[in-house]
N, C-alpha and C positions, 0 to 999 in steps of 0.2 A: 528295882526291887525284885522283879521276876528273874533277872539275870543272876542276882545274888542267891536267890532261892535255887536256881538251877545248879549253881556251883556247890551249894550245900548238899544237894542230892547227889551230885557227882562225887563229892568227897566221901559221902556215906557209902556209896557203892564201891569206891576205891578201897576203903578200909574193911567194910563188913563182908563184901562178896569177893574178896581177893584170897589167894592162897596163903598170903602172909598173915601169920598169927600175931596180932598185936599183944596178946596176953603173955607171949613169951619174952617180950621186951623187959628189961629191968625197970623198976619203978623210977621214973624220972620225968622231966618236963616233956620229952618226946612222947612217951606213952600216955601221959595225962592229956596232951594236946590231941593225940589220935583218938583216944577214947571219948573224951568229953566234947571236943569241938567238931572233929570230922565225923565220927560215928553217930553222935547224938543229934547233929544238925540236920540229918537227912529227913527225919520225920517232920521236923518243923518246916523245912524247905518245901516238902510236899504240900503241907497245909497252906503255906504262903502262896506257892505257885498256883494251886487250884483255886484259891480264894480270889486272887487277882484275875485269873482267867475267867472265872464265873462272873466277876464284876463287869468285865468288858463284854461278855456275851449278853448280859442283861441291860447294858447301857443303851442299846438302840433297838429299834423295832425289828422283829424277826419275820422274814418271809422265806418261802421255799427257795426262791431264786437267790437271795442273798446268802442263805445257808449253803446251798450247793456251790456257790462261787467261793465261799470261804473254805469248804471242804476241798475243792479243786486246788486252791492256792496252797493249803496245807499239804496235800498229797504231792504237789510239785516240789515243795520245800523238802519233804521227807525223802523223795526220790533223789533230789540233788545231793543232800547231805549224806544219804546212805551210800551213793556212788562215790562221793568224795572220800568218805572214810574207808571204803573198800580199796580205792586207788591208793590212799595213803598207807594202808596196811600192806598192800602188795608191794609197794615201792620200798618200804623201810623195814617191815617185819614179816614179810611174806614167807611162804614155804621155800626152803633152800634145798637144793639137791646135793646129796652127799657124794 
């Protein structure tokens, strides 16, 4: 469910925070899908994602050691995925010299 919520958030960002104006599309199934499903699902996805995350945080006993371990694991994951996306960007869509 968290993965589905994550994709809902990504779809929202793809439509709302993109330079492409969905409102300029002619009224049809594509525009309705973009506006209702992809743009509207982001707010719902955030609520689902954080509700599930909070549930897992409250599920077990909290100690300083366990919290610091979780923060360290999350920081490593963030560093890994950040570097992976930068490498992907540089390989496929990086700056080109003219």
